[in-house]
N, C-alpha and C positions, 0 to 999 in steps of 0.2 A: 731624211729618213722617215718616209711613211708609214704611218699609223694604222691603227686598225680600229675597223667598229665591227661593233656587236650590238646588233638586234635583241633588245629583250623585251618578252612580253611580260607585264609589270602583275597582271590578274585584274579583275574586277573588282576588289575591295584592298581593305590591309595589307601588312606585310604579311599577317600568316598564309595566305595566297600565293605568296612571289617564289619561283624555287629555288632553291639552295645555290644551284648554276648561277641564277640570276642575279642573287643575292651578291656572290664573290664577284660577277663581273662590274656592280657596281662599288663592289669596295676597292678594285682595282682601276677605277675611272679616272682618266684627268678631267673629262669633258663628257655633261649627259643632257641629251636634247630629249626634253620629253612632253608629253600630252597634257591636257586638261583634266584629262580621267583618271592619272595614274594617283593614287592615294597619298597621303601627306605623309604618312608615316614610312610608304616607301623612299621619299625623297629624304627622311630623317637618319637614312643609313648612309647617303652619299658622306665623302667623308669631308672635311672645313678646307683643303683644297681645293675641293672638284669645282670644274668651271658650269655654269648652272646654266640653260638656254631653252626657255618656256617660249616651247612653239604652240598652246593650247590653241588647239583649233573645237569648235562644237558647232552643231548645226547652224546650219545661214552662214556663219560668222569665222573668217578663217583669216585670223590677223597676220600670220604668217603662212603663203603660200606653200603648195608642194614643192614645185618647183624652187622657190630659197630655201626651203629645208636641205632637199638633195642637196642644195652647192655648198651649205652649211656642212653637215656632213664632210663631202671631199674638203672644204677649207680647213677642218680641223683635224684632220687628219692628217695632211698636208705639211700639219704644223708638229708631227711626231708624237700626234695624241695620242692615248688608250681614250677612243668613243664609247660611247654607249646610248646609243637610242633608244628610247624607254617610252613603251607605246600600252596603255591601259589592254587591259584583257591577254590577248594572244595577236603575233604581230603578223600574222598572216590571215588572219581570218577578217575580213573587211575592216583590213587599217592598213593600208595601202604599202605592206610590207617587201611585197613583191618589186612592187616598181623602185622601192629607194634601191632593194641590193641589183635592181639591173642599173642602176645608174652609176652605185659605184663600183659595180664592175667596168662599166662603158669605161671611168674615168681611172682605173687601177688601184682601186683600193680595194683591201681584202677583208673582209667582210666574216660572220659569222651568224646563226642564229640560235638563238637560246627563245624554244615556245614558250606558253606563259596560257595560264588555265583560264578559256575564255570563259565569259559572262552567259555564255550560249547555254552552258551543263551548270555553273555555279551557281547563278542566280536561279534556278526553277531548286537546284539541291537545296538550298536555303532555303525556299519558299513547300518543304516541302513537297516538291515534284519532282518523280524522280523521271527522265527522258524516256526509258524504258522499262518496260516493265512486261512481263509474259504472258499476266493475262489481260494487260492492253492494248499493246501494241510489240514490233520486235524492229521498226526502225526509225531514228528520230533525224530531223531536216531543217539545216539551219538556213535561212532566207535573210536578204536583207530588205527593208520593206523604208529602204531611203531610197525619195526622188529629190529631183530637184525643183527647188519651188515653182511652182504652178502647174507641172506636169504631172501625168497619172505614171502609177504603178505599173511597170514592166517587171507580174510574175503573170504564172501560167499559174491561176486557183484553179484549172478543173483537172491539172494534172496531181497538182499538191494535194489534193481531195483523194484523189485515187489510191495515193499512195498510200492511206488510210494508217498513217504512221504518226507520230507527235511533231507539231510545226513550230518552228521557233522563229519570231521574225524579231530581227536586231533593227534599234535603230528606226523605230516605227511608230512611235509615240502621235509625232504627228499626223500622219496616216492611219489611226487604227481603225476610223471609222472606212476605210477603202480597203482596208484586210477583214476586215470582219464582214462588209457587203458583198465584197470577191468573193469569199468562201462560201458563204450563203446564195447569190448567183449561183456558186458551183455546183451545189447540189449539198456541201454540207448539213449535218442536221441542226436544225436553229437550237435544240437544245444539248449542243456540242459543248463538254468544260470547257473553259479557256480563262486566260490570265494574263495580269498584267504588272511588273512586278518591279517597282520603283528604286533605286540606287542598291541591286541584289548586291547582296553578301557583306553588306554595311549595316552598323548596329543602329540607322535610322531606316532599315530598307522596312518598304509597305507593300502590299499586295491586295488587289481584288483580284477575287474568284467569283466568277460567275457565266451562265452559258455565254457562247456567241451570239445568240439573237440580242442582250442584255448587255454583254460586254462595255460596247463606248458608253454608254448610260451611266452606266456605273462607275466606270474609271473618271467618266466627267464629274458626276455628282462628289467625290472621292478627293477629288484635287491634285491624281500622282500629276509629272512633272516628268520629263527628261533628266536626266537619263534612266529608259526601263525598254523593257523587253514587252514581247506578247508569247505566251504560250497556248498553243491551242491541240486538244486529244484526252485522253480518256483520262490520260495518269493525270491531269488537273483535278479530276475529281479525289483524287489520293490527296491531296492538299492539308486540310482539315486532321486527317488520321496519322499523316508523318512530318505533320513541321514540330521540327526539336526546337527555332530558332528563336520563332517572336515570343513562345515561353519563358524564354532567360530573363529573371527577372527586371534586370537592367535596360533591355531590348526597347529599343526609342527614344534612349534617354543618351544628350552627348554631353561626353564628361569631358573637363579640359583640364590637365595637370601640366600642374606649374612646378613641378619639380628640376634640379637643375641637371644637362645634361649626363648621361651616364649615370645618374640614380631612378631615373621613372621607369627603368623600365619594369620593374618589382607590378609598383604599383597598377599597370599603365595594363600589362598582361592579365591583372587578376582581374580590370571592369571588364577587357575583352570578352576576356571568356564567361564574364557574365551577362552578354549580350549589348555593352555599353558601345557606342561610336567612340572612341578617344580621341581628342585630340593634344597632341604633347605640343606644349608653349612653353618650354623652361625660361621663366623670369629673370634666373639672377646663375650668375657663372661664379667659378672657385678659382682666384688667381692666386695661385700659391707665389711668397713673397721671394726675393732671391739673398736679399740681405739675413746671416743666417748669426749676426753677431749676439743678439739678446740671448738667443738660445745658448749659444755659449755660453753668453756671462748664467743665466740662471742653471744650467748644468754646473757649476763651479758651487753652487751653491746647495745646501741640506734642503730637501722635502721631505716630506713622508708620504702626499698623494701625487698619481702625475692623473692632472683631469681633461677626460675628452668630452668636449659638447655636439661631435658629428663623426661620423664615417671621412670625412673631408680633413677634416682635422689629424684623425690617425693618419691617413695618408699622406699629410702635408709633413707630420712629425718623421714618418720613415726616408721622406724626401730630401728633410733638410738634414735628418741626421748625416745621411750620404753623403748630402754636401761637406759638411765637417768633417768628412773621412772618418764615422761612427756607424753605429747601430743601435738598436734599440737594446741590447745591453747598456747602455748610457742609461735606462730607466733603471737599471739596477741597485735595489735598495727601496724602492717606492712602492706603495701600493697602486692596483689601477683604479680611477674611477671611470665609467660609462655613464651619461647623460639618459640612455634607454638599450634598447636591445638592440636597435641597427646600430648602434654606436658598437657597444659587448658582442656584435659579427662582425664589426672590423676589426675588433683586436684580436678576436679569434683565428681570422685568416691569415693574418701575420705572428698567431701560434700565444697568441696569451690569453689568458683570461681572467675579466674585469673579477677585481676584488668586490667593488659596489656597485649597487645600481638601485637607482631610490624608487620606493612605490609606486610613484607616482612618475612620470618622464619627462620632468620639465627644471628652470635653473633653481626655482623656490627650493623642488624640493631634494635635489640634488644638493643644494647648500645645507639644510636641514640634514640630510644623511652624514654627508662629511661632517658637521659638526657635531654629530653624536657619536662618529668614528673619531673624534680628537678631543676628548672632554675637557683636558687641559691645554687647550691649543695644539699648535702644530704649525708645518707651513705646507702650503698648498702647489703646485703646479700647473698654471692654467696652460692648455697646447691648444688653442682655437681661430679664430674668426677677429680680424682685428674689429670685425663693427661688433663684436660678441655684446650679449648684454650686459646693463649695473648690476641686475640686480644678483647675479651670484656672486662674485667677487666683492660686494659691498657687503651684502649679509655676512660672509664668511668673514673678513676682516673685523664688522660689528662684533663678533665674537670670539676674536682673539685671534686668530688665522692668520699668518702670512700670506703673504698672496702673489707670487708672483705672474703675472701675465703677460706671455709669448708669443703677438701675433706671430701663428703663421702663414696667415692667409689673407687673402680678401676676398671680399662677397659683390660683387660687381652685379648691378642691377641694367641686365641686357636682353631683350627678347625678341628675337627672330622674325615672329609670327605676328608681333604689333596690330599689323593692318586685320589681319588674316581672323582675329579673336576679336581686333575692335568690331569690324563688320558680321561675328555671328554672334556677341552681343544685343548688336541695335538690330539685327532681323528677329531678337530673343531666341536663337535656336541654340544656346548654351542653357541647357540644365542644372549642371553645378560643376563647382571651382574647386578643385584641391589644394590646398593650402598644407607647405608641412613644415612649415617656421614663417613666424613673424617676417623676416625677409622678401620671403616667396610672394605675402603679401604686398608688401612696400613696391617691390617689381613690377610685379602684377598692375598694380594703379598706377609707378611709372610709366609704364607701357601703355595702357587705355583710356589713364584719365578716370579722375572721382568722379568724373558724370556717367559714367558706365559701370559702375561698381551695384545698381541695383537691377533687379529683375530674374538673380537666380541664387543657386544655392554654394554656401561659402563649407565645403567641408572641411572643417581644422585638425591638424591632429592634436591639439591642446589648446589650454587655456591662452598660453601666450599670445598665440597665432592669432585665437578666438577673439583677443582684445584688439589686438591689430586690425584685423577683417571687420568689426563691430564700430571701428573708427571710422570705415568709409559708408555706413550704414549698408552693409552687407547681412544677408539674411545666415546664419549661421546657426552650422551644425558641429557640434565638437565629439568626437570619438573619446569612448570612455578611458580606455588607455591610451597613451602616444605610441600607437603602433599601426602597419600598413592593416592590418585583419583586422585592428577593431576602427578603423577607418568605413573598413567595406563594411563590417556588419550596423557602423552607424548610418552608412547611407542606405542600407539595405531596410532598413527599422521602418522605411518612407516611404517604401514599394509600395 
């Protein structure tokens, strides 16, 4: 049975500009064939089982020719797979999507198309440039400024100038001088406002706004590079007034988030909302244990407190109890302690309220709070990772508390984006790396190597995490409290 192919426009930047229909198609895909300009945050949405085929094309370099891409799509579909052809921007706007659909039709492969947000509209919007404005123009014209190497552009500049609308040239940075010279020769006013926007709609977006006659020199001086587009028209004069994106406090900063998959979302979303370019690179994974005997044995004993040191521990406890044929009623009679607000929220998601939160969200303060709650001694059941720190149980035991330490999951060091992060560090392109536990520090170092741990700010959630980061010579900033909100506040203090 032949599968289907869905062309999906991924938009020009992060997942925020991906359509809901596009995200749904990706979630159902067995295989995804994607281009270079598809943002990594969109690829992060791919299910773990999905076959990934990188056909990344860039100007002047096509490692996978278009004909071969067409054949890949047909071959995957004939294997019965649900295939997504993921293209940067919009599928049909200079993306050769029409050619691919023609080939699919010729070969009897059913297809559908989900349009995407085009950079021709999004990049100017993120640069404060409305492509139409009734005081400036009533039309917008999108033109490809890409020509084969050594060949002149085939653009009717005179007709474009007569239209007196906004002109957007895609894939044209290498031909910028040909574009401006062509417009000037066709009679456009030398002082007509124009702009070049690099990495449009991303946290590392840069722009140069100048008169057409000066644009090429100004862009050359600023060192703008591809991917970039050119906008020409009176609307470019509104760029400073309507620029909402560049003033965001973290605009221009690249932040690496190392939290485990499934936990990175809140922090990453907050950083993006503040203008940052966020690279999600989980450096640890939590793998729940299937051996439930330690938990069964522990539940046969009396404990005064059940202690959770992470949201993952709460989730693992629910799953382990279910494997035993039990549920959270097995903790009846115990008070509940959580190391921090995130863990307390995980308890709340299960209908439970934490009886104890330490003043500072770390193992040492949690131990002190528990000792204060059990002045005559008592018994504590720790439900946590096998690799949990020794400070908490040792401090409790030294105070006369009987400790049962049950490992419910393992923290595994694994980073699928190790090469990409290493390249960012070598280029000096990573400004901040966030760490929400000592284990994320260790996982990061294992992924990139200790030699790559200088030249960026390590934003740490608490003292123990900071201590781990300092061991590798990182430039450490520590949140006042172990919360995502305080991490962000700490980062903003230095901006």
